[in-house]
C-alpha positions as CSV (number, residue, x, y, z in Angstrom):
1,M,5.9,25.9,21.0
2,A,8.9,27.9,19.7
3,T,8.4,29.9,16.5
4,I,10.5,28.7,13.6
5,P,11.6,31.4,11.0
6,N,9.8,30.8,7.7
7,G,7.9,27.9,9.2
8,R,10.5,25.3,8.1
9,I,11.5,22.8,10.7
10,L,14.1,21.2,8.5
11,Q,16.1,22.7,5.6
12,V,18.7,20.6,3.6
13,S,20.7,22.3,0.9
14,G,23.7,21.4,-1.3
15,L,24.2,18.0,0.3
16,N,27.1,15.9,-1.0
17,T,27.7,12.6,0.7
18,F,30.2,9.9,0.0
19,Y,30.9,6.3,1.0
20,G,34.7,6.2,0.6
21,K,35.4,7.6,-2.9
22,A,31.8,6.8,-4.1
23,Q,29.6,9.8,-4.2
24,I,26.0,9.0,-3.3
25,L,24.3,12.4,-2.9
26,F,24.8,15.2,-5.4
27,N,23.9,18.7,-4.3
28,L,20.6,17.4,-2.7
29,G,18.2,19.8,-1.1
30,F,14.7,19.9,0.3
31,D,12.7,21.3,3.2
32,I,9.9,20.5,5.6
33,K,7.5,22.8,7.2
34,R,6.3,22.3,10.8
35,G,3.4,19.7,10.8
36,E,4.0,18.6,7.3
37,V,4.3,15.0,6.0
38,V,6.9,15.0,3.2
39,V,8.0,12.0,1.2
40,L,11.2,11.2,-0.7
41,L,10.2,8.9,-3.5
42,G,12.9,6.8,-5.2
43,R,14.0,3.4,-6.3
44,N,16.4,1.3,-4.2
45,G,19.8,2.9,-4.4
46,A,18.5,6.3,-5.2
47,G,20.0,7.8,-2.1
48,K,17.0,8.0,0.3
49,T,18.6,6.1,3.2
50,T,21.9,7.9,2.8
51,T,20.0,11.2,3.0
52,F,18.5,10.1,6.3
53,K,21.8,8.9,7.7
54,S,23.3,12.3,6.7
55,I,20.6,14.2,8.5
56,M,21.0,12.0,11.6
57,G,24.8,12.3,11.7
58,I,25.4,8.6,11.1
59,V,27.2,9.5,7.9
60,R,29.0,12.8,7.7
61,P,28.3,14.7,4.5
62,K,31.3,16.1,2.7
63,S,29.6,19.4,2.1
64,G,26.2,21.0,2.4
65,K,23.9,22.5,5.1
66,I,21.3,20.8,7.3
67,N,19.4,23.1,9.5
68,Y,16.9,21.9,12.1
69,K,14.8,24.6,13.6
70,S,17.3,27.1,12.1
71,Q,20.3,25.3,13.9
72,A,23.1,23.8,11.9
73,I,23.3,20.1,12.7
74,E,25.4,18.7,9.9
75,K,28.4,18.4,12.2
76,L,26.6,17.1,15.2
77,P,26.8,13.4,16.4
78,P,23.6,11.3,16.3
79,F,22.8,11.5,20.0
80,K,22.8,15.3,20.0
81,I,20.5,15.4,16.9
82,C,18.1,13.0,18.7
83,A,18.2,15.2,21.8
84,L,17.2,18.2,19.7
85,G,13.9,16.4,18.9
86,V,14.6,14.3,15.7
87,G,13.4,10.7,15.9
88,Y,14.6,8.1,13.4
89,V,12.9,4.8,12.4
90,P,15.4,2.9,10.2
91,E,14.3,0.5,7.5
92,D,15.6,-2.5,9.5
93,R,13.7,-1.5,12.6
94,R,16.4,-2.6,15.1
95,I,14.2,-3.4,18.1
96,F,15.7,-5.1,21.1
97,S,14.4,-8.6,20.4
98,G,15.2,-10.0,23.9
99,L,13.3,-7.1,25.7
100,T,9.6,-6.9,26.1
101,I,7.5,-4.3,24.4
102,L,7.4,-2.2,27.6
103,E,11.1,-2.5,28.0
104,N,11.7,-1.5,24.4
105,L,9.6,1.6,25.0
106,E,11.5,2.6,28.2
107,V,14.8,2.5,26.2
108,G,13.5,5.4,24.1
109,R,12.2,7.6,26.9
110,Q,13.2,11.3,26.8
111,P,11.7,14.3,28.6
112,A,8.6,16.1,27.2
113,R,9.0,19.1,24.9
114,E,7.3,22.4,25.2
115,G,4.2,22.7,23.2
116,Y,3.7,19.0,22.6
117,N,1.8,16.3,24.4
118,S,4.2,14.0,26.1
119,W,4.2,10.4,24.9
120,N,4.0,7.5,27.5
121,P,3.2,3.8,27.2
122,D,-0.5,4.3,27.9
123,R,-0.9,6.9,25.1
124,L,1.1,4.7,22.8
125,F,-1.0,1.6,23.5
126,E,-4.1,3.7,22.5
127,L,-2.3,4.5,19.3
128,F,-1.1,0.9,18.8
129,P,-3.7,-1.4,20.3
130,N,-1.9,-4.5,18.9
131,L,1.0,-3.7,21.1
132,A,-1.2,-3.2,24.2
133,E,-2.3,-6.8,24.0
134,R,1.4,-8.0,23.9
135,R,3.0,-5.5,26.2
136,T,4.9,-8.2,28.2
137,Q,5.9,-10.2,25.0
138,A,9.5,-10.2,23.8
139,G,10.0,-7.9,20.8
140,G,11.6,-10.7,18.8
141,T,8.4,-12.7,18.8
142,L,6.4,-10.0,17.1
143,S,5.3,-10.0,13.4
144,G,7.0,-7.6,11.0
145,G,4.1,-5.2,11.2
146,E,4.1,-5.3,15.0
147,Q,7.8,-4.7,15.0
148,Q,7.4,-1.7,12.8
149,M,4.7,-0.3,15.2
150,L,7.0,-1.0,18.2
151,T,9.9,0.9,16.5
152,I,7.7,3.9,15.8
153,A,6.3,3.7,19.4
154,R,9.8,3.5,20.9
155,T,10.8,6.6,18.8
156,L,7.8,8.5,20.0
157,M,8.9,7.8,23.6
158,G,11.7,10.3,22.8
159,N,9.0,13.0,22.3
160,P,10.3,14.1,18.9
161,E,9.1,17.1,17.1
162,M,10.0,15.5,13.8
163,I,10.2,11.8,12.8
164,I,12.1,10.2,9.9
165,L,10.6,7.0,8.6
166,D,12.7,4.9,6.2
167,E,10.4,2.7,3.9
168,P,7.8,2.2,6.6
169,S,5.4,0.2,4.4
170,E,7.9,-2.1,2.9
171,G,7.1,-5.8,3.4
172,L,3.9,-5.2,5.4
173,A,0.5,-6.7,4.7
174,P,-2.1,-4.3,3.1
175,V,-4.2,-4.2,6.3
176,I,-1.1,-3.2,8.3
177,V,-0.2,-0.6,5.7
178,D,-3.7,0.9,6.2
179,Q,-3.2,1.0,10.0
180,L,0.2,2.6,9.5
181,A,-1.4,5.3,7.3
182,L,-3.9,6.1,10.0
183,T,-1.2,6.2,12.6
184,I,0.9,8.7,10.6
185,Q,-2.2,10.9,10.1
186,K,-2.8,10.9,13.9
187,L,0.8,11.9,14.5
188,K,0.4,14.7,12.0
189,D,-2.7,15.8,13.9
190,E,-0.5,15.9,17.1
191,G,1.7,18.5,15.3
192,V,4.6,16.0,14.6
193,S,6.5,16.8,11.4
194,I,7.2,13.6,9.4
195,L,9.8,12.8,6.7
196,L,9.6,9.4,5.1
197,A,11.1,7.5,2.2
198,E,8.9,5.4,0.0
199,Q,8.6,3.5,-3.2
200,N,4.8,3.0,-2.8
201,L,3.1,6.0,-4.5
202,N,-0.3,4.9,-3.4
203,F,0.7,4.8,0.3
204,A,2.4,8.2,-0.1
205,R,-0.8,9.6,-1.5
206,L,-2.8,8.6,1.5
207,I,-0.7,10.6,4.0
208,C,1.7,13.1,2.4
209,D,1.5,16.8,1.7
210,R,4.5,17.1,-0.6
211,A,6.8,14.8,-2.5
212,Y,10.4,15.0,-3.7
213,L,11.5,12.4,-6.3
214,I,15.1,11.3,-5.8
215,H,17.1,9.9,-8.7
216,H,20.8,9.0,-8.7
217,G,21.3,11.0,-5.5
218,S,19.6,14.2,-6.6
219,V,16.2,15.7,-6.4
220,C,14.7,15.5,-9.9
221,H,11.1,16.6,-9.2
222,E,9.2,18.4,-6.5
223,S,5.5,19.0,-6.1
224,T,2.5,18.6,-3.9
225,I,1.4,15.0,-3.6
226,D,-1.9,15.8,-5.4
227,A,0.0,17.3,-8.3
228,L,2.3,14.4,-8.7
229,S,1.1,12.6,-11.8
230,D,1.5,8.9,-12.6
231,E,3.4,9.9,-15.8
232,V,6.1,11.9,-13.8
233,Y,6.4,9.1,-11.3
234,E,6.8,6.4,-14.0
235,K,9.4,8.5,-15.8
236,Y,11.8,7.8,-13.0
237,F,10.6,4.4,-11.8
238,A,10.1,2.6,-15.1
239,F,13.6,1.5,-15.7
């Protein structure tokens, strides 16, 4: 496993992103250390998804720096960023509904990375036993929670060192949310760095190390998840 200077696998600084003439992100910055779980907390429209699309090269920021393992990636196309070891699970999941679970997994396959255990269908079925029972079933016939699991599993087939999860708990039943929390903890134990967006503070407290609150496209608060009080959270979510 390669050494990362200062231990930070991702550093974002001074990010300004626009859609047309509308500015969405304003001088946004944060970082993630290797093996951390970091959450961006914010209301709908706060800029969380735009942040992720900027990191992944889906939307090109107008200015700012995005360093992954000390390499500048803000000008790279999405496929090159994925090849470097960044996996992305979008909010709308985007599974291939006509393909089976096994076929969906094969779409995401990439070579193993030095210092990490390689992911394959057998390992993923241990992590997601619900998918194992339906491995020959079409993705479009799965429940919302199962589709979320499949999207994460497909992303892991790329053997990423860091995964970005956009609102992973949204719309899921409480029992599935609990399973998802356990899964994220297992990924952390594997050494995978995780960045997620959430509105659910209780879910974030189950799995996260640190939190950044995003409001109107800027970071308005940063702390460990344990130090994040209900009062601070409600200050930015109560309107």
